TORKEGU-989222 format. One line per field, with one value per residue (C-alpha): residue number from 0; residue in three letters; chain; x, y, z. Coordinates in nm, 4 decimals, padded with zeros to 6 digits. Layout:
<pts>
pos	c(NUM / ...)
code	c(ALA / ...)
unit	c(A / ...)
c1	c(X / ...)
c2	c(Y / ...)
c3	c(Z / ...)
</pts>
This chain:
<pts>
pos	c(0 / 1 / 2 / 3 / 4 / 5 / 6 / 7 / 8 / 9 / 10 / 11 / 12 / 13 / 14 / 15 / 16 / 17 / 18 / 19 / 20 / 21 / 22 / 23 / 24 / 25 / 26 / 27 / 28 / 29 / 30 / 31 / 32 / 33 / 34 / 35 / 36 / 37 / 38 / 39 / 40 / 41 / 42 / 43 / 44 / 45 / 46 / 47 / 48 / 49 / 50 / 51 / 52 / 53 / 54 / 55 / 56 / 57 / 58 / 59 / 60 / 61 / 62 / 63 / 64 / 65 / 66 / 67 / 68 / 69 / 70 / 71 / 72 / 73 / 74 / 75 / 76 / 77 / 78 / 79 / 80 / 81 / 82 / 83 / 84 / 85 / 86 / 87 / 88 / 89 / 90 / 91 / 92 / 93 / 94 / 95 / 96 / 97 / 98 / 99 / 100 / 101 / 102 / 103 / 104 / 105 / 106 / 107 / 108 / 109 / 110 / 111 / 112 / 113 / 114 / 115 / 116 / 117 / 118 / 119 / 120 / 121 / 122 / 123 / 124 / 125 / 126 / 127 / 128 / 129 / 130 / 131 / 132 / 133 / 134 / 135 / 136 / 137 / 138 / 139 / 140 / 141 / 142 / 143 / 144 / 145 / 146 / 147 / 148 / 149 / 150 / 151 / 152 / 153 / 154 / 155 / 156 / 157 / 158 / 159 / 160 / 161 / 162 / 163 / 164 / 165 / 166 / 167 / 168 / 169 / 170 / 171 / 172 / 173 / 174 / 175 / 176 / 177 / 178 / 179 / 180 / 181 / 182 / 183 / 184 / 185 / 186 / 187 / 188 / 189 / 190 / 191 / 192 / 193 / 194 / 195 / 196 / 197 / 198 / 199 / 200 / 201 / 202 / 203 / 204 / 205 / 206 / 207 / 208 / 209 / 210 / 211 / 212 / 213 / 214 / 215 / 216 / 217 / 218 / 219 / 220 / 221 / 222 / 223 / 224 / 225 / 226 / 227 / 228 / 229 / 230 / 231 / 232 / 233 / 234 / 235 / 236 / 237 / 238 / 239 / 240 / 241 / 242 / 243 / 244 / 245 / 246 / 247 / 248 / 249 / 250 / 251 / 252 / 253 / 254 / 255 / 256 / 257 / 258 / 259 / 260 / 261 / 262 / 263 / 264 / 265 / 266 / 267 / 268 / 269 / 270 / 271 / 272 / 273 / 274 / 275 / 276 / 277 / 278 / 279 / 280 / 281 / 282 / 283 / 284 / 285 / 286 / 287 / 288 / 289 / 290 / 291 / 292 / 293 / 294 / 295 / 296 / 297 / 298 / 299 / 300 / 301 / 302 / 303 / 304 / 305 / 306 / 307 / 308 / 309 / 310 / 311 / 312 / 313 / 314 / 315 / 316 / 317 / 318 / 319 / 320 / 321 / 322 / 323 / 324 / 325 / 326 / 327 / 328 / 329 / 330 / 331 / 332 / 333 / 334 / 335 / 336 / 337 / 338 / 339 / 340 / 341 / 342 / 343 / 344 / 345 / 346 / 347 / 348 / 349 / 350 / 351 / 352 / 353 / 354 / 355 / 356 / 357 / 358 / 359 / 360 / 361 / 362 / 363 / 364 / 365 / 366 / 367 / 368 / 369 / 370 / 371 / 372 / 373 / 374 / 375 / 376 / 377 / 378 / 379 / 380 / 381)
code	c(MET / ASN / ARG / CYS / THR / THR / CYS / LYS / GLY / LYS / GLY / LEU / CYS / GLY / LEU / ARG / THR / CYS / PRO / ILE / THR / GLU / ARG / PHE / MET / GLU / GLN / GLY / ARG / TYR / SER / ARG / VAL / THR / GLY / TYR / ARG / GLY / ALA / SER / PRO / SER / VAL / PHE / VAL / GLY / SER / SER / GLY / TYR / PRO / ALA / VAL / PHE / SER / GLY / PRO / LEU / PHE / THR / PRO / ASP / HIS / GLY / SER / PRO / PRO / LEU / TRP / LEU / GLU / ASP / HIS / LEU / THR / ILE / GLY / ASP / ILE / VAL / SER / ILE / ARG / ALA / SER / THR / ILE / ARG / GLY / MET / ASN / ARG / THR / SER / SER / PRO / HIS / PRO / LEU / LEU / GLU / GLU / ILE / ALA / LEU / SER / SER / ARG / PRO / LEU / GLU / VAL / GLU / VAL / THR / PHE / SER / ARG / PRO / VAL / SER / ARG / LYS / LEU / SER / PHE / ASP / GLY / ILE / ILE / THR / PRO / THR / GLY / LEU / SER / GLY / GLU / VAL / ARG / ARG / LEU / ASP / LEU / LEU / GLU / SER / PRO / SER / VAL / GLU / PRO / VAL / VAL / GLU / ARG / ILE / THR / GLY / ASP / THR / ASP / ALA / GLY / ALA / ARG / ASP / ALA / CYS / ARG / GLU / LEU / LEU / GLY / GLY / GLY / ILE / ASP / VAL / TYR / ARG / THR / THR / ASP / LEU / LEU / SER / ALA / GLY / LEU / LEU / GLY / ARG / ARG / ARG / HIS / VAL / VAL / PRO / THR / ARG / TRP / ALA / ILE / THR / ALA / VAL / ASP / ASP / MET / ALA / GLY / SER / VAL / LEU / LYS / GLY / VAL / ILE / ARG / ASN / TYR / PRO / SER / VAL / ASP / GLU / THR / LEU / ALA / PHE / SER / SER / VAL / LEU / PHE / GLY / ASN / HIS / ILE / GLY / VAL / LEU / LEU / MET / PRO / GLY / ASP / TRP / LYS / TYR / GLU / MET / VAL / GLU / ARG / TRP / ASP / THR / GLY / SER / LEU / TRP / ALA / GLY / GLU / THR / GLU / SER / VAL / THR / THR / ASP / ARG / GLU / GLY / MET / LYS / LYS / GLN / GLY / TYR / SER / PRO / ILE / THR / GLY / ALA / TYR / TYR / ALA / ALA / ARG / LEU / ALA / VAL / LEU / GLU / TYR / LEU / GLU / ARG / VAL / ARG / ARG / SER / ALA / ARG / VAL / ILE / LEU / VAL / ARG / SER / VAL / THR / GLY / ASP / TYR / TRP / ALA / PRO / LEU / GLY / THR / TRP / VAL / VAL / ARG / GLU / ALA / VAL / ARG / ASN / ALA / MET / ASP / GLY / THR / HIS / LEU / TRP / ARG / GLY / ASP / LEU / LYS / GLY / ALA / VAL / SER / THR / LEU / ASN / THR / ALA / LEU / ALA / TYR / GLU / GLY / TRP / MET / LYS / HIS / SER / HIS / LEU / LEU / GLY / GLU / ALA / ARG / ALA / GLN / THR / VAL / LEU / SER / SER / PHE / GLN)
unit	c(A / A / A / A / A / A / A / A / A / A / A / A / A / A / A / A / A / A / A / A / A / A / A / A / A / A / A / A / A / A / A / A / A / A / A / A / A / A / A / A / A / A / A / A / A / A / A / A / A / A / A / A / A / A / A / A / A / A / A / A / A / A / A / A / A / A / A / A / A / A / A / A / A / A / A / A / A / A / A / A / A / A / A / A / A / A / A / A / A / A / A / A / A / A / A / A / A / A / A / A / A / A / A / A / A / A / A / A / A / A / A / A / A / A / A / A / A / A / A / A / A / A / A / A / A / A / A / A / A / A / A / A / A / A / A / A / A / A / A / A / A / A / A / A / A / A / A / A / A / A / A / A / A / A / A / A / A / A / A / A / A / A / A / A / A / A / A / A / A / A / A / A / A / A / A / A / A / A / A / A / A / A / A / A / A / A / A / A / A / A / A / A / A / A / A / A / A / A / A / A / A / A / A / A / A / A / A / A / A / A / A / A / A / A / A / A / A / A / A / A / A / A / A / A / A / A / A / A / A / A / A / A / A / A / A / A / A / A / A / A / A / A / A / A / A / A / A / A / A / A / A / A / A / A / A / A / A / A / A / A / A / A / A / A / A / A / A / A / A / A / A / A / A / A / A / A / A / A / A / A / A / A / A / A / A / A / A / A / A / A / A / A / A / A / A / A / A / A / A / A / A / A / A / A / A / A / A / A / A / A / A / A / A / A / A / A / A / A / A / A / A / A / A / A / A / A / A / A / A / A / A / A / A / A / A / A / A / A / A / A / A / A / A / A / A / A / A / A / A / A / A / A / A / A / A / A / A / A / A / A / A / A / A / A / A / A / A / A / A / A / A / A / A / A / A / A / A / A / A / A / A / A)
c1	c(14.7809 / 14.7055 / 14.7287 / 14.9531 / 14.7504 / 15.0422 / 15.1155 / 14.7836 / 14.9631 / 15.2003 / 15.5179 / 15.6472 / 15.6711 / 15.9692 / 15.8009 / 15.8726 / 15.4981 / 15.4253 / 15.3815 / 15.4684 / 15.7872 / 15.8628 / 15.8492 / 16.0443 / 16.3175 / 16.3406 / 16.3565 / 16.6396 / 16.8409 / 17.0697 / 17.0741 / 17.4205 / 17.5758 / 17.9207 / 18.0695 / 17.9759 / 18.1286 / 17.9600 / 17.8904 / 17.8809 / 17.7325 / 17.7432 / 17.8199 / 17.5970 / 17.6725 / 17.4434 / 17.3620 / 17.3365 / 17.6214 / 17.7561 / 18.0422 / 18.1455 / 17.8959 / 17.8525 / 17.9591 / 18.0275 / 17.9503 / 17.6101 / 17.5804 / 17.2725 / 17.1351 / 17.0749 / 17.2195 / 17.0753 / 16.9638 / 16.6174 / 16.5957 / 16.6680 / 16.4027 / 16.1527 / 16.2816 / 16.2292 / 15.8713 / 15.9259 / 15.6449 / 15.6746 / 15.6766 / 15.9550 / 16.1723 / 16.1032 / 16.1939 / 16.5242 / 16.6085 / 16.5163 / 16.8019 / 17.0454 / 17.3253 / 17.4653 / 17.8256 / 17.9095 / 18.2107 / 18.2090 / 18.4295 / 18.4415 / 18.6934 / 18.6830 / 18.7883 / 19.0089 / 18.8212 / 18.4820 / 18.6137 / 18.7026 / 18.3542 / 18.1979 / 18.4373 / 18.3597 / 18.1150 / 18.0087 / 17.9530 / 18.2808 / 18.3350 / 18.4167 / 18.4711 / 18.3772 / 18.3919 / 18.1526 / 18.2371 / 17.9177 / 17.6192 / 17.4312 / 17.1195 / 16.7809 / 16.5879 / 16.3800 / 16.3832 / 16.1919 / 16.2513 / 16.0987 / 16.4349 / 16.6658 / 16.5962 / 16.5189 / 16.7706 / 16.7019 / 17.0242 / 17.3339 / 17.6614 / 17.9829 / 18.2649 / 18.5767 / 18.7607 / 18.6896 / 18.8791 / 18.8220 / 18.8658 / 18.8949 / 18.9928 / 18.7339 / 18.6486 / 18.6347 / 18.5048 / 18.7551 / 18.5260 / 18.4869 / 18.8615 / 18.9266 / 18.6683 / 18.7377 / 19.1077 / 19.0472 / 19.0605 / 19.0357 / 18.6821 / 18.3893 / 18.1169 / 17.8683 / 18.1162 / 18.2059 / 17.8388 / 17.7831 / 18.0799 / 17.9772 / 17.6160 / 17.7276 / 17.9631 / 17.6822 / 17.7142 / 17.3672 / 17.2486 / 17.2734 / 17.6457 / 17.7093 / 17.5366 / 17.7560 / 18.0706 / 17.9651 / 17.8652 / 18.1992 / 18.3881 / 18.5204 / 18.3903 / 18.4645 / 18.7595 / 18.7261 / 18.6529 / 18.4607 / 18.1960 / 17.8430 / 17.5377 / 17.3581 / 17.0231 / 17.1906 / 17.3877 / 17.0737 / 16.9041 / 17.2288 / 17.2916 / 16.9313 / 16.9586 / 17.2993 / 17.2038 / 16.8764 / 17.0495 / 17.2908 / 17.0051 / 16.8127 / 17.1103 / 17.0999 / 16.7279 / 16.7035 / 16.8562 / 16.6010 / 16.2736 / 15.9545 / 15.7072 / 15.4411 / 15.1398 / 15.0383 / 15.1306 / 15.0025 / 15.1847 / 15.0944 / 15.2170 / 15.1550 / 15.4173 / 15.3479 / 15.0475 / 15.2292 / 15.0080 / 15.2074 / 15.0666 / 15.2774 / 15.1701 / 15.4207 / 15.2985 / 15.4461 / 15.6841 / 16.0231 / 16.1229 / 15.9010 / 15.8311 / 15.5633 / 15.4988 / 15.1810 / 15.2221 / 14.9110 / 14.8905 / 14.5415 / 14.3349 / 14.4636 / 14.7925 / 15.1337 / 15.1875 / 14.8218 / 14.5633 / 14.1889 / 14.2258 / 14.4499 / 14.7848 / 14.8864 / 15.2194 / 15.3251 / 15.6417 / 15.7604 / 16.0559 / 16.1817 / 16.5386 / 16.6543 / 16.5276 / 16.4909 / 16.5538 / 16.5029 / 16.1724 / 15.9113 / 15.8344 / 16.1943 / 16.3796 / 16.0831 / 16.0706 / 16.4241 / 16.3928 / 16.0754 / 16.2239 / 16.5309 / 16.3221 / 16.1258 / 16.4428 / 16.5982 / 16.3013 / 16.3203 / 16.6926 / 16.6270 / 16.3659 / 16.5599 / 16.2703 / 16.1869 / 15.8500 / 15.6462 / 15.5814 / 15.3121 / 15.3820 / 15.1266 / 15.2103 / 14.9029 / 14.9879 / 14.7294 / 14.7256 / 14.8679 / 15.2072 / 15.2187 / 15.5954 / 15.8173 / 16.1019 / 16.2872 / 16.2819 / 16.4003 / 16.0342 / 15.9355 / 16.2289 / 16.1534 / 15.7767 / 15.8241 / 16.0781 / 15.8185 / 15.5653 / 15.8055 / 15.9288 / 15.5762 / 15.3542 / 15.1889 / 14.8198 / 14.7304 / 14.8764 / 14.6807 / 14.5055 / 14.5328 / 14.1701 / 14.1949 / 14.5275 / 14.3886 / 14.0795 / 14.2955 / 14.5236 / 14.2306 / 14.0974 / 14.4366 / 14.4950 / 14.1347 / 14.1983 / 14.1009 / 14.1879 / 14.5389 / 14.3980 / 14.3069 / 14.6644 / 14.8386 / 14.9666 / 15.0999 / 14.7645 / 14.5925 / 14.8702 / 14.8407 / 14.4616 / 14.4909 / 14.7390 / 14.5057 / 14.2204 / 14.4396 / 14.5655 / 14.2080 / 14.1827 / 14.4987)
c2	c(08.6891 / 08.3192 / 08.0967 / 07.7908 / 07.4740 / 07.3120 / 07.5738 / 07.7650 / 08.0878 / 08.0807 / 08.0402 / 07.7409 / 07.4855 / 07.6138 / 07.5121 / 07.7047 / 07.7227 / 07.9012 / 08.2787 / 08.3583 / 08.1529 / 08.3203 / 08.6596 / 08.5548 / 08.3763 / 08.6348 / 08.3413 / 08.3553 / 08.6199 / 08.3654 / 08.0936 / 08.1984 / 08.3198 / 08.1629 / 08.4346 / 08.6931 / 09.0030 / 09.1672 / 09.1466 / 08.8277 / 08.8847 / 08.5254 / 08.1600 / 07.8581 / 07.4973 / 07.2167 / 06.9037 / 06.6341 / 06.3827 / 06.5128 / 06.5377 / 06.5939 / 06.8682 / 07.1399 / 07.4751 / 07.8146 / 08.1865 / 08.3412 / 08.6164 / 08.8285 / 09.1519 / 09.2984 / 09.2945 / 08.9498 / 09.0594 / 08.9550 / 09.2401 / 09.4916 / 09.3316 / 09.4042 / 09.7600 / 09.8065 / 09.6723 / 09.4038 / 09.1616 / 08.7841 / 08.8347 / 09.0926 / 08.8546 / 08.5559 / 08.7686 / 08.8717 / 08.5172 / 08.3883 / 08.6045 / 08.4754 / 08.2541 / 07.9811 / 07.8907 / 07.5249 / 07.2991 / 06.9699 / 06.9753 / 06.8631 / 07.1181 / 07.4988 / 07.6970 / 08.0047 / 08.2320 / 08.1304 / 08.1985 / 08.5534 / 08.6132 / 08.4855 / 08.6901 / 09.0199 / 09.2565 / 09.3838 / 09.2087 / 09.1457 / 09.2276 / 08.9025 / 08.7683 / 08.4119 / 08.1874 / 07.8923 / 07.5609 / 07.5843 / 07.8199 / 07.8461 / 07.6338 / 07.7507 / 07.5827 / 07.7921 / 07.5718 / 07.6370 / 07.5076 / 07.5674 / 07.6492 / 07.8101 / 08.1118 / 08.0073 / 08.0346 / 08.0410 / 07.9681 / 07.7572 / 07.6862 / 07.4926 / 07.7354 / 07.6944 / 08.0045 / 08.2491 / 08.5713 / 08.8223 / 09.1785 / 09.3341 / 09.2408 / 09.1655 / 09.4132 / 09.2134 / 09.3275 / 09.2817 / 09.0385 / 08.8236 / 08.8238 / 08.7251 / 08.4471 / 08.2899 / 08.2897 / 08.1012 / 07.7314 / 07.6353 / 07.7734 / 07.5393 / 07.6378 / 07.7246 / 07.9491 / 08.1131 / 08.1705 / 08.3272 / 08.5625 / 08.6688 / 08.7419 / 08.9181 / 09.1266 / 09.2533 / 09.0033 / 08.8923 / 08.5367 / 08.5746 / 08.6555 / 08.3950 / 08.1310 / 08.2241 / 08.1886 / 07.8484 / 07.7273 / 07.8331 / 07.6283 / 07.9197 / 07.8274 / 07.5481 / 07.3294 / 07.0763 / 07.2919 / 07.1759 / 07.3212 / 07.2897 / 07.2694 / 07.6031 / 07.4506 / 07.2799 / 07.5904 / 07.8080 / 07.5841 / 07.5158 / 07.8862 / 07.9444 / 07.6449 / 07.7368 / 08.1015 / 07.9984 / 07.7538 / 08.0267 / 08.2680 / 08.0034 / 07.9821 / 08.3604 / 08.4106 / 08.1243 / 08.3648 / 08.6388 / 08.6884 / 08.5774 / 08.8085 / 08.8889 / 08.8980 / 08.7312 / 08.9234 / 08.8713 / 08.9758 / 08.9405 / 09.0154 / 08.9164 / 08.8726 / 08.7303 / 08.5318 / 08.4066 / 08.5020 / 08.4952 / 08.4951 / 08.4816 / 08.4367 / 08.5037 / 08.3583 / 08.3724 / 08.0871 / 07.9445 / 07.8836 / 07.6512 / 07.6851 / 07.5408 / 07.6047 / 07.5243 / 07.5465 / 07.5359 / 07.5392 / 07.6399 / 07.4402 / 07.4997 / 07.6542 / 07.5325 / 07.2383 / 07.1469 / 06.9713 / 06.9576 / 06.9757 / 07.1902 / 07.0557 / 07.1122 / 07.0227 / 07.0932 / 07.0661 / 07.1832 / 07.1953 / 07.2976 / 07.4028 / 07.1080 / 07.0083 / 06.6394 / 06.5515 / 06.7511 / 06.9323 / 06.7917 / 07.1554 / 07.1684 / 07.4988 / 07.7263 / 07.6010 / 07.7213 / 08.0458 / 08.1435 / 08.0398 / 08.2558 / 08.5657 / 08.5182 / 08.4577 / 08.7740 / 08.9683 / 08.8048 / 08.8734 / 09.2350 / 09.2882 / 09.0656 / 08.8309 / 08.4611 / 08.3210 / 08.0247 / 08.0747 / 07.9598 / 08.0575 / 08.0028 / 08.0226 / 08.0118 / 08.0139 / 08.1058 / 08.0758 / 08.4286 / 08.2683 / 08.1286 / 08.0762 / 07.9442 / 08.1898 / 08.0184 / 08.0191 / 08.3801 / 08.4735 / 08.3087 / 08.4613 / 08.8128 / 08.7744 / 08.6827 / 08.9620 / 09.2023 / 09.0749 / 09.1125 / 09.4535 / 09.5916 / 09.6927 / 09.3996 / 09.3568 / 09.2498 / 09.2593 / 09.1015 / 08.7717 / 08.4552 / 08.4544 / 08.8043 / 08.7249 / 08.4132 / 08.5972 / 08.8790 / 08.6317 / 08.4436 / 08.7666 / 08.8664 / 08.5242 / 08.4722 / 08.1141 / 07.9396 / 07.5819 / 07.6087 / 07.5849 / 07.2151 / 07.1385 / 07.3314 / 07.1385 / 07.4522 / 07.6293 / 07.3449 / 07.3478 / 07.7257 / 07.7081 / 07.4342 / 07.6421 / 07.9434 / 07.7380 / 07.5994 / 07.9455 / 08.0658 / 07.8281 / 07.9570)
c3	c(-01.1056 / -01.1491 / -00.8438 / -00.8405 / -00.7831 / -00.5955 / -00.3269 / -00.3518 / -00.4382 / -00.1394 / -00.3439 / -00.1495 / -00.4287 / -00.6270 / -00.9560 / -01.2751 / -01.3402 / -01.0109 / -01.0670 / -00.7041 / -00.7177 / -01.0512 / -00.8820 / -00.5714 / -00.7621 / -01.0414 / -01.2800 / -01.5334 / -01.3503 / -01.1809 / -01.4471 / -01.5689 / -01.2420 / -01.1952 / -00.9769 / -00.7171 / -00.5659 / -00.2719 / 00.0991 / 00.3041 / 00.6519 / 00.7778 / 00.7122 / 00.6719 / 00.7666 / 00.6531 / 00.8549 / 00.5867 / 00.6065 / 00.9395 / 01.0343 / 00.6690 / 00.5806 / 00.3209 / 00.4606 / 00.3110 / 00.3125 / 00.2547 / -00.0039 / 00.0473 / -00.1023 / 00.2439 / 00.5983 / 00.6777 / 01.0274 / 01.1556 / 01.4124 / 01.1357 / 00.9140 / 01.1882 / 01.2313 / 00.8578 / 00.8905 / 00.6266 / 00.5477 / 00.5114 / 00.1340 / 00.1591 / 00.3638 / 00.1382 / -00.1631 / -00.0024 / 00.0968 / -00.2494 / -00.3781 / -00.1146 / -00.2465 / -00.0249 / -00.1041 / -00.0413 / 00.0074 / 00.1958 / 00.5072 / 00.8704 / 00.9988 / 01.0322 / 00.7238 / 00.7876 / 00.5449 / 00.6830 / 01.0315 / 00.9284 / 00.7872 / 01.1106 / 01.3246 / 01.1535 / 01.3211 / 00.9778 / 00.6427 / 00.4590 / 00.0933 / -00.0865 / -00.4357 / -00.5198 / -00.8241 / -00.8457 / -01.0091 / -01.2173 / -01.2403 / -00.9112 / -00.8733 / -00.7569 / -00.4777 / -00.2416 / 00.0701 / 00.3911 / 00.7424 / 01.0822 / 01.2438 / 00.9866 / 00.7664 / 00.4063 / 00.1229 / -00.2493 / -00.4341 / -00.3858 / -00.5609 / -00.5065 / -00.4333 / -00.6469 / -00.5228 / -00.2401 / -00.1740 / 00.1053 / -00.0194 / 00.3266 / 00.6800 / 00.9499 / 01.2224 / 01.5475 / 01.8872 / 02.1751 / 02.3594 / 02.0448 / 01.9845 / 02.3445 / 02.3678 / 02.0287 / 02.1134 / 02.4397 / 02.3544 / 02.7238 / 02.7610 / 02.7015 / 02.4571 / 02.7339 / 02.9150 / 02.5836 / 02.5079 / 02.8506 / 02.8081 / 02.4590 / 02.5491 / 02.8672 / 02.6540 / 02.4321 / 02.1444 / 02.0335 / 01.9730 / 01.5962 / 01.6024 / 01.8721 / 01.6575 / 01.3625 / 01.5738 / 01.7061 / 01.3609 / 01.2088 / 01.4705 / 01.6748 / 02.0216 / 02.2687 / 02.3517 / 02.0679 / 01.7679 / 01.4648 / 01.2389 / 01.3758 / 01.1446 / 01.1535 / 01.2519 / 01.5507 / 01.6463 / 01.6583 / 01.9144 / 02.1012 / 02.1604 / 02.2722 / 02.5059 / 02.6510 / 02.6988 / 02.8631 / 03.0958 / 03.2069 / 03.2773 / 03.4742 / 03.7067 / 03.7512 / 03.8174 / 04.0667 / 04.3205 / 04.2537 / 04.4440 / 04.2742 / 04.1045 / 04.3630 / 04.1281 / 03.8030 / 03.4880 / 03.1334 / 02.8149 / 02.4489 / 02.0963 / 01.7341 / 01.4617 / 01.1159 / 01.2363 / 01.5471 / 01.8425 / 02.1655 / 02.5177 / 02.8356 / 03.1979 / 03.4763 / 03.8050 / 04.1574 / 04.2407 / 04.1637 / 03.8012 / 03.6032 / 03.2338 / 03.0115 / 02.6443 / 02.4552 / 02.0773 / 01.8630 / 01.4850 / 01.3770 / 01.1286 / 00.7776 / 00.8914 / 00.7752 / 01.0120 / 01.0644 / 00.8515 / 00.8927 / 01.2707 / 01.4855 / 01.6049 / 01.9687 / 02.1317 / 02.4905 / 02.6940 / 03.0339 / 03.2705 / 03.6117 / 03.6848 / 03.4711 / 03.1286 / 03.0523 / 02.6877 / 02.3702 / 02.3419 / 02.0999 / 02.0138 / 01.8842 / 01.8428 / 01.9104 / 02.2712 / 02.3471 / 02.1501 / 02.3392 / 02.6748 / 02.6193 / 02.5507 / 02.8769 / 03.0766 / 02.9324 / 03.0700 / 03.4136 / 03.4350 / 03.3366 / 03.6120 / 03.8561 / 03.9310 / 03.9092 / 03.8028 / 03.6902 / 03.3208 / 03.0803 / 02.7210 / 02.4453 / 02.0756 / 01.8523 / 01.4810 / 01.2187 / 00.8414 / 00.8175 / 00.8795 / 00.5279 / 00.4954 / 00.7786 / 00.8365 / 01.1231 / 01.5022 / 01.5088 / 01.4509 / 01.7802 / 01.9704 / 01.8437 / 01.8895 / 02.2567 / 02.2994 / 02.1583 / 02.4115 / 02.7049 / 02.5903 / 02.5896 / 02.8803 / 03.0540 / 02.9752 / 03.3277 / 03.6744 / 03.9575 / 04.0187 / 03.8091 / 03.6963 / 03.5490 / 03.3827 / 03.2134 / 03.0926 / 02.9547 / 02.7763 / 02.6228 / 02.4776 / 02.3388 / 02.1816 / 02.0670 / 02.1743 / 02.4986 / 02.4072 / 02.5529 / 02.9053 / 02.8774 / 02.7684 / 03.0478 / 03.3477 / 03.5204 / 03.4973 / 03.6825 / 03.9400 / 03.9888 / 04.0245 / 04.2848 / 04.4841 / 04.4629 / 04.6089 / 04.8872 / 04.9790 / 05.0352 / 05.3347 / 05.5015)
</pts>
């Protein structure tokens, strides 16, 4: 197969002349689509022009669930191909829409029938936070062909207009509703006291942030880990390393994009951020910071411990298409769900992590590592 000179065969350009894009978009198949009947598992709210934004249902050929994609062992190409066939319905609005609310409320994809104002357009767009979509169309008419199935906890929380968004998020996650469903509910305007649609990209990070803040308040009452632990995983070219060190909660993330990878040029790109019990400002690492933090906090809450955390994300060229922050969240969850690589002293943990990551450069960017080493030296004199 010929390689596209624009995207170097990665299929990211959306050009008609690109053979990879041709395969992903199944060119010609959707050029006359003015209607759709099938399953809609979620809604999508854009951010351009906020508060009057384009919002609507998503129509996808599969379940639309990142955890299930991983269970099915899908590749980046498989996921891009699925999302290239995903249609995003759009109408400009600033207030919640009753039919979109029902789609978001349902615990399973709803059967829908939609008529578009004109044939759907093709634009395979990628973003570091949201999952890509390939097609879009202005919705002229939308009909739900079945009623939503709603969990009792979702029905109770979405019906409580006195509960703030953070309290609602805490109750939903505590009731077994995952972050993906919670994000959909927030985005559709179903949570909080003053209800309005929330752009999907904002809702993703907001839910990760709110859930993480709640868990920080829980683990602060737990005893610290008593030794240093090292964890690691790899997902789609995202190499994750995690150090849990004795102490009260502190968190630092080092994100490195390798030379020639998506967000790097001829030299690697490294960004860091950190926090204590309170976070000052929005992270320069953006959504990945909060997604990774949540996954670590979920582990600490599960083992009922607190810790000082260094998390390293090293991204190689194998991650050739950005799929959204869910990749980071699930990659860190995979690391924390596995057996730790090391349990013992800091020096051994760092050495183990360096081997797993095949990258030692993170150490010169880590403030917490220097702090931990200084404390180790001081403790030897006690």
